[in-house]
C-alpha positions as CSV (number, residue, x, y, z in Angstrom):
1,M,-26.9,29.2,-23.6
2,H,-29.9,29.3,-24.7
3,P,-31.7,28.3,-28.0
4,N,-33.6,31.3,-28.3
5,P,-31.9,34.6,-30.7
6,A,-34.5,36.9,-29.1
7,F,-32.5,36.4,-25.4
8,R,-28.3,36.2,-28.0
9,N,-29.0,40.1,-29.3
10,E,-26.8,41.5,-27.0
11,A,-23.3,42.8,-28.4
12,R,-19.6,41.4,-27.5
13,A,-18.7,44.5,-26.0
14,R,-21.6,44.0,-23.0
15,H,-20.4,40.1,-23.0
16,I,-16.9,40.8,-21.6
17,D,-18.1,44.8,-19.8
18,F,-20.4,42.2,-18.2
19,A,-17.0,39.5,-17.5
20,R,-14.8,41.8,-16.6
21,E,-17.2,43.7,-13.5
22,R,-18.5,39.6,-12.4
23,A,-14.7,38.5,-12.4
24,F,-15.8,36.0,-10.7
25,G,-16.8,31.8,-12.3
26,V,-17.5,28.2,-12.6
27,L,-14.5,27.3,-14.2
28,A,-15.4,24.0,-15.9
29,V,-13.1,21.3,-17.1
30,S,-14.0,18.4,-19.0
31,T,-13.1,14.8,-17.6
32,Q,-13.8,11.1,-18.1
33,E,-16.2,11.1,-15.7
34,A,-17.7,14.3,-14.4
35,P,-16.3,17.7,-15.3
36,L,-14.4,19.3,-12.4
37,L,-16.2,22.6,-11.0
38,S,-14.1,25.1,-8.8
39,H,-16.1,28.4,-8.5
40,V,-12.5,31.2,-9.0
41,P,-12.1,34.8,-9.5
42,F,-10.4,36.4,-12.7
43,L,-9.1,39.0,-14.2
44,L,-10.1,39.5,-18.2
45,S,-7.1,40.7,-20.5
46,E,-8.5,44.1,-22.6
47,D,-9.3,42.8,-25.5
48,A,-11.1,40.0,-23.5
49,G,-8.0,37.5,-25.0
50,W,-7.4,35.5,-22.3
51,A,-7.9,34.8,-18.6
52,D,-5.8,34.9,-15.5
53,L,-7.0,32.8,-12.2
54,H,-5.1,30.9,-9.7
55,L,-5.7,27.4,-8.4
56,V,-5.1,25.8,-5.1
57,R,-2.5,22.6,-5.3
58,S,-4.5,20.3,-3.9
59,N,-7.1,21.1,-7.1
60,P,-8.2,18.1,-9.2
61,I,-8.4,20.6,-12.1
62,V,-4.5,21.5,-11.4
63,R,-3.4,17.4,-11.4
64,A,-5.3,17.3,-15.0
65,L,-3.3,20.5,-16.3
66,K,0.1,17.9,-16.7
67,Q,-1.2,19.3,-20.5
68,P,-3.8,22.4,-21.2
69,Q,-7.6,21.3,-21.8
70,S,-10.2,22.9,-22.9
71,A,-12.0,24.7,-20.8
72,R,-14.7,27.2,-19.8
73,I,-15.2,30.1,-17.0
74,A,-19.5,30.5,-16.6
75,V,-20.1,33.6,-15.1
76,S,-23.6,34.5,-13.8
77,G,-25.6,37.8,-13.3
78,P,-29.1,38.0,-11.9
79,D,-31.8,35.6,-12.0
80,G,-35.4,34.6,-11.4
81,Y,-38.4,33.3,-11.3
82,I,-41.7,34.7,-13.5
83,S,-44.7,34.0,-12.4
84,P,-47.1,34.3,-15.6
85,D,-49.8,35.7,-13.1
86,W,-47.5,39.5,-13.7
87,Y,-47.6,39.1,-17.4
88,G,-51.7,39.7,-17.7
89,V,-51.6,37.7,-20.8
90,D,-53.5,34.1,-21.5
91,D,-51.6,31.4,-21.4
92,Q,-48.5,31.8,-19.9
93,V,-45.8,29.8,-18.7
94,P,-42.8,29.8,-15.6
95,T,-40.4,30.7,-16.6
96,W,-36.5,32.2,-14.5
97,N,-34.8,35.0,-16.3
98,Y,-31.5,35.5,-16.2
99,V,-28.0,36.8,-17.4
100,A,-25.0,34.5,-18.5
101,V,-21.6,35.2,-20.7
102,H,-19.4,32.1,-21.2
103,L,-16.0,32.7,-21.8
104,T,-14.5,29.1,-23.8
105,G,-10.5,28.0,-24.4
106,V,-7.3,26.6,-23.2
107,L,-6.4,26.7,-19.9
108,A,-3.2,25.6,-18.7
109,M,-0.7,26.5,-15.5
110,R,1.6,29.3,-16.2
111,P,5.3,30.0,-14.5
112,V,5.3,30.0,-10.8
113,E,7.3,32.8,-11.2
114,E,4.1,35.2,-12.5
115,L,2.8,34.0,-9.0
116,R,3.0,37.3,-7.2
117,G,2.3,40.1,-9.8
118,L,-1.5,38.3,-10.3
119,L,-1.7,38.1,-6.6
120,D,-1.6,41.4,-7.0
121,R,-2.7,42.9,-9.8
122,Q,-6.0,40.7,-9.0
123,A,-6.2,42.5,-5.3
124,A,-6.0,45.6,-6.8
125,D,-9.0,45.1,-9.5
126,F,-10.4,44.2,-6.4
127,E,-9.1,47.3,-3.7
128,N,-8.9,50.3,-5.8
129,R,-13.2,48.6,-6.1
130,L,-13.8,49.5,-1.9
131,L,-11.5,53.2,-2.9
132,P,-11.6,55.4,-0.4
133,K,-9.7,52.7,1.5
134,P,-7.2,52.2,1.8
135,P,-6.2,49.2,0.0
136,W,-4.4,46.1,1.3
137,L,-1.1,45.3,0.1
138,A,0.4,41.4,0.0
139,S,3.4,44.3,1.6
140,K,1.3,44.0,4.6
141,M,2.2,39.7,5.6
142,T,5.4,39.6,6.6
143,P,7.2,37.2,4.1
144,D,6.9,34.4,5.2
145,A,3.0,34.2,5.5
146,L,3.5,35.3,2.4
147,D,5.5,32.9,0.8
148,R,3.7,30.0,2.8
149,M,0.6,30.8,0.3
150,M,1.7,31.2,-2.4
151,R,2.9,28.0,-2.3
152,M,-0.1,26.8,-2.3
153,I,-1.2,28.2,-5.2
154,V,-0.1,27.5,-9.0
155,P,-0.9,30.4,-11.9
156,C,-3.0,29.7,-14.7
157,R,-4.7,31.0,-17.7
158,L,-7.6,30.2,-20.0
159,T,-6.2,31.9,-23.4
160,V,-10.3,32.6,-24.6
161,S,-11.1,31.6,-27.9
162,D,-15.1,31.6,-27.8
163,I,-17.3,34.2,-25.4
164,D,-21.0,34.2,-25.7
165,G,-23.9,35.1,-23.8
166,T,-27.8,35.0,-22.9
167,W,-29.7,38.3,-21.1
168,K,-33.5,36.7,-20.3
169,L,-35.1,39.3,-19.7
170,N,-38.7,38.3,-21.2
171,Q,-37.4,40.3,-24.7
172,N,-40.2,37.8,-26.7
173,K,-43.1,39.6,-24.4
174,P,-45.0,42.8,-25.3
175,D,-43.4,45.5,-23.5
176,V,-46.1,46.2,-20.9
177,A,-46.4,42.3,-20.2
178,R,-42.8,42.4,-19.3
179,Q,-42.9,45.8,-18.1
180,R,-45.2,44.6,-15.5
181,A,-42.8,41.0,-14.5
182,A,-40.3,44.1,-13.6
183,D,-42.1,45.4,-11.6
184,H,-43.6,42.0,-9.1
185,V,-39.5,40.5,-10.0
186,Q,-39.0,44.1,-8.0
187,S,-41.3,44.4,-5.3
188,A,-41.8,40.5,-4.5
189,G,-39.3,38.2,-6.6
190,I,-37.2,35.0,-6.4
191,G,-33.7,34.8,-7.1
192,A,-29.9,36.7,-6.5
193,E,-29.9,40.8,-7.8
194,V,-34.3,40.6,-7.7
195,G,-33.4,44.0,-8.2
196,S,-30.8,44.7,-10.6
197,L,-32.6,41.8,-13.3
198,A,-35.9,43.9,-12.4
199,S,-33.6,47.2,-14.2
200,L,-32.3,44.8,-17.5
201,M,-35.9,43.5,-17.4
202,R,-36.8,47.3,-17.9
203,E,-34.4,48.1,-20.1
204,A,-34.4,45.3,-22.6
205,K,-35.7,45.7,-26.4
206,I,-35.5,43.2,-28.8
């Protein structure tokens, strides 16, 4: 997380809403060598006390879960390069604006009996966002095909102990400079979801 407090004033509820809406992040588990990373969709509980996910059995993280492990899910949002020329203010330097929320806690395997329910809940969460498209259901698969797929994955749960976030949107710049930079991000930005980033920059407050 960025150390500047100007970028860390958002309410915990906003972090939670952001993470729940994105529902995808980088799961990190420490080892004696390099950290183990996996890109995973997840479901965040109503009270944000836990995040459910599944992993392929061959994933090295699964092998590390003989015992529960400290872990973190990094959830990234819009991001983009900011040219100092865009501010219209002297003595500025290039930077990168972004939104990120971290869910930190303990990752553990769940009973395999919970897997089907997790898959159904996860599919329903995303399929409902596609309405009026008729939702896809696991029951559309033949039982043998579904069983084969389910044998390849395992259910896991991150019990969340901390939620932290950075919303780096030029809150430390004069309002006019920030708005000017947002206009340039919108029209010529380098990054991901630059339109959304520009909107967030325009709305940002210290």
